[in-house]
C-alpha positions in Angstrom: -117.4 24.9 10.9 -120.1 27.1 12.3 -123.3 27.6 10.5 -125.4 30.7 11.3 -128.9 31.0 9.9 -130.2 34.5 9.6 -133.6 35.9 8.5 -132.4 37.7 5.4 -129.4 39.1 3.5 -129.5 42.4 5.5 -129.2 40.5 8.8 -126.3 38.5 7.4 -124.6 41.6 6.2 -124.9 43.3 9.6 -123.7 40.2 11.5 -120.6 39.8 9.3 -119.9 43.5 9.3 -119.8 43.5 13.1 -117.4 40.6 13.1 -115.1 42.6 10.7 -115.5 45.7 12.9 -114.5 43.7 15.9 -111.4 42.4 14.1 -110.5 46.0 13.2 -110.9 47.1 16.9 -108.5 44.3 17.9 -106.1 44.7 14.9 -106.5 48.0 13.2 -104.3 47.1 10.2 -106.0 43.7 9.6 -105.8 42.4 6.0 -109.4 41.8 4.9 -110.0 39.6 1.9 -113.1 40.6 -0.1 -115.3 38.9 -2.6 -117.3 40.5 -5.4 -120.8 40.0 -6.8 -124.2 41.0 -5.4 -124.2 38.7 -2.3 -121.6 40.6 -0.2 -123.0 44.1 -0.8 -125.0 44.1 2.4 -121.7 43.4 4.3 -119.9 46.4 2.7 -122.9 48.7 3.2 -123.1 47.8 6.9 -119.4 48.1 7.5 -119.3 51.5 5.7 -122.2 52.7 7.9 -120.2 51.7 11.0 -117.2 53.7 9.7 -119.3 56.8 9.0 -121.0 56.6 12.4 -117.6 56.3 14.2 -118.4 52.9 15.6 -115.2 51.6 14.1 -112.0 53.1 12.6 -111.0 51.4 9.4 -108.3 53.9 8.4 -105.5 51.5 8.8 -107.3 48.5 7.3 -105.9 46.7 4.3 -108.0 45.1 1.5 -107.1 42.3 -0.8 -108.8 40.7 -3.8 -110.0 37.1 -4.1 -109.9 37.0 -7.9 -109.7 38.9 -11.1 -110.7 38.6 -14.7 -107.8 38.0 -17.2 -107.6 40.6 -20.0 -110.0 43.3 -18.7 -108.1 46.6 -18.4 -107.7 47.7 -14.7 -110.0 50.6 -15.3 -112.8 48.5 -16.9 -115.9 49.0 -14.7 -116.3 45.3 -14.3 -112.7 44.4 -13.6 -112.7 43.2 -10.0 -110.1 45.8 -9.1 -112.6 48.5 -10.2 -115.5 46.8 -8.4 -113.5 46.5 -5.1 -112.4 50.1 -5.2 -115.9 51.2 -5.9 -117.8 49.0 -3.4 -115.3 48.6 -0.6 -112.2 50.8 -0.6 -113.9 54.1 -1.4 -116.9 53.7 0.9 -114.5 52.8 3.8 -112.6 56.0 3.1 -109.4 54.2 2.2 -106.9 55.0 -0.5 -105.7 52.7 -3.3 -102.5 52.2 -1.2 -104.4 50.0 1.2 -105.5 47.7 -1.7 -103.7 44.7 -3.2 -104.8 42.4 -6.0 -103.5 40.2 -8.9 -102.6 41.8 -12.2 -105.1 40.4 -14.8 -103.5 42.4 -17.6 -99.9 40.9 -17.1 -98.1 39.6 -20.1 -97.0 36.7 -17.8 -100.2 35.6 -16.2 -98.7 32.7 -14.3 -95.9 35.0 -13.0 -98.6 37.4 -11.8 -100.4 34.5 -10.0 -97.2 33.5 -8.2 -96.4 37.1 -7.4 -99.8 37.6 -5.7 -99.4 34.5 -3.6 -96.0 35.8 -2.4 -97.5 39.2 -1.7 -100.2 37.8 0.5 -97.7 35.9 2.5 -95.3 38.9 2.8 -98.3 41.0 4.0 -98.6 38.6 7.0 -101.5 36.6 5.6 -105.2 37.3 5.3 -106.9 37.8 8.7 -110.5 37.4 7.4 -111.5 36.2 4.0 -115.0 36.8 2.7 -116.4 34.2 0.4 -119.5 33.6 -1.7 -120.5 30.3 -3.2 -121.5 29.5 -6.8 -124.5 27.5 -7.7 -122.0 24.7 -8.6 -120.3 25.0 -5.3 -117.3 27.0 -6.4 -115.5 29.5 -4.1 -113.4 32.3 -5.6 -113.2 31.0 -9.2 -112.1 27.5 -8.1 -114.5 25.6 -10.3 -115.6 22.0 -9.6 -112.7 19.5 -9.5 -110.2 22.2 -8.5 -107.4 20.8 -6.4 -108.0 21.3 -2.7 -104.3 22.2 -2.4 -104.3 24.7 -5.3 -102.5 28.0 -5.2 -103.3 31.3 -6.9 -103.5 30.5 -10.6 -105.3 31.0 -13.9 -108.6 29.2 -14.3 -111.1 28.7 -17.2 -114.6 29.6 -16.3 -117.4 27.1 -16.8 -120.3 28.1 -19.0 -122.6 28.2 -16.0 -120.3 30.7 -14.2 -120.1 32.9 -17.3 -123.9 32.8 -17.6 -124.2 33.7 -13.9 -121.9 36.7 -14.3 -123.4 37.9 -17.6 -125.8 40.1 -15.7 -122.9 42.5 -14.9 -122.0 42.8 -18.6 -123.9 43.9 -21.7 -123.9 40.4 -23.1 -122.5 36.9 -22.4 -119.9 37.4 -25.2 -118.3 40.1 -23.1 -117.7 37.9 -20.1 -114.0 36.7 -20.1 -113.3 33.0 -20.3 -110.3 33.2 -17.9 -109.6 34.5 -14.4 -106.9 34.7 -11.8 -108.1 33.2 -8.5 -106.7 32.5 -5.2 -106.5 28.7 -5.0 -108.3 26.7 -2.4 -105.0 26.0 -0.6 -104.3 29.8 -0.6 -107.8 30.6 0.7 -107.5 28.0 3.5 -104.4 29.9 4.8 -106.6 32.9 5.9 -107.1 32.9 9.7 -110.9 33.2 9.5 -113.1 32.2 6.5 -116.6 33.7 6.3 -119.0 32.5 3.6 -122.3 34.3 3.0 -125.0 32.7 0.9 -128.5 34.0 0.3 -131.4 32.8 -1.8 -133.0 29.5 -2.7 -130.7 29.2 -5.7 -127.8 28.6 -3.4 -129.5 26.0 -1.2 -128.2 22.9 -2.9 -124.6 24.2 -3.0 -124.7 25.2 0.6 -126.1 21.8 1.7 -123.4 19.9 -0.3 -120.6 22.2 1.0 -121.7 22.0 4.7 -123.1 18.5 5.1 -121.7 16.6 2.1 -118.3 14.9 1.9 -115.1 17.0 1.3 -114.7 16.7 -2.4 -113.0 18.6 -5.2 -116.3 18.5 -7.1 -117.7 20.9 -4.5 -114.8 23.2 -3.8 -116.6 25.0 -1.0 -116.6 21.7 1.0 -112.9 22.5 1.7 -114.1 24.9 4.4 -114.8 21.8 6.5 -111.0 21.4 6.8 -110.5 24.9 8.2 -110.2 25.5 12.0 -112.2 28.8 11.9 -114.8 28.8 9.1 -118.2 30.5 9.5 -121.1 30.0 7.0 -123.8 32.6 7.2 -127.0 31.7 5.3 -130.5 33.2 5.1 -133.6 31.0 5.5 -133.9 30.3 1.7 -130.2 29.3 1.3 -130.6 27.1 4.5 -133.7 25.3 3.2 -131.8 22.1 2.1 -129.8 21.7 5.3 -130.8 18.5 7.2 -129.2 19.9 10.4 -130.8 23.3 10.2 -132.5 23.0 13.6 -129.3 21.9 15.2 -127.4 24.9 13.7 -130.1 27.2 15.0 -130.0 25.7 18.5 -126.2 25.8 18.8 -126.1 29.5 17.7 -128.8 30.4 20.3 -126.8 28.7 23.0 -123.4 30.1 21.9 -121.5 32.1 24.6 -121.4 35.8 23.8 -117.6 35.9 24.4 -117.1 33.4 21.6 -117.9 35.9 18.8 -118.4 35.0 15.2 
């Protein structure tokens, strides 16, 4: 696992966007796994700016969802399908044909989960998966004590996660209780995992995920098992890392050819 400490969210977004652009230059039809929420917005803004300037061609890129609320209509503004189309697909100039995600409105939710797992495999697997981290250490919607071998499935959200997400709705009562999420085992199959965390509120979760033991109670700690995982954090989110100085030193000394 590589840990990169950046000055702020904008710098983190630019760094990750350049890594995604580099991937698209090497593999124009790369399958990019995206996350939702406010944290990854600087990434999408920076990548869209690169597309507009001609620095990278994303016209053949493919986009896939990490998770989805159960029960929200596909056209609901806070369904993750709508969010990804609005914040990623459209700014990159892509069509809906480039996008894939689980069906949160399916009558057979478990069947929809299994179908999405198959679809990701049939698409050749995810080349780069963006991740955020919850204040309780969750990734995707794999809440604490999720199996580290879990596949795409339905999960019940904790009260904390529903409260964290209530800012996107008119009230807490509108936040769904259930979601479809890629499982930790599914996430770990991506070729490159990139987690971005910003703000002091994420500092404890980051420290536990990066420096603590691998444990289901901190789902993000599973990234320690991945051969190519990158954790990008701003100074505030890095504030609880005991090895922060070491992470800074190793990044400064990193060969340029190594990339992110």
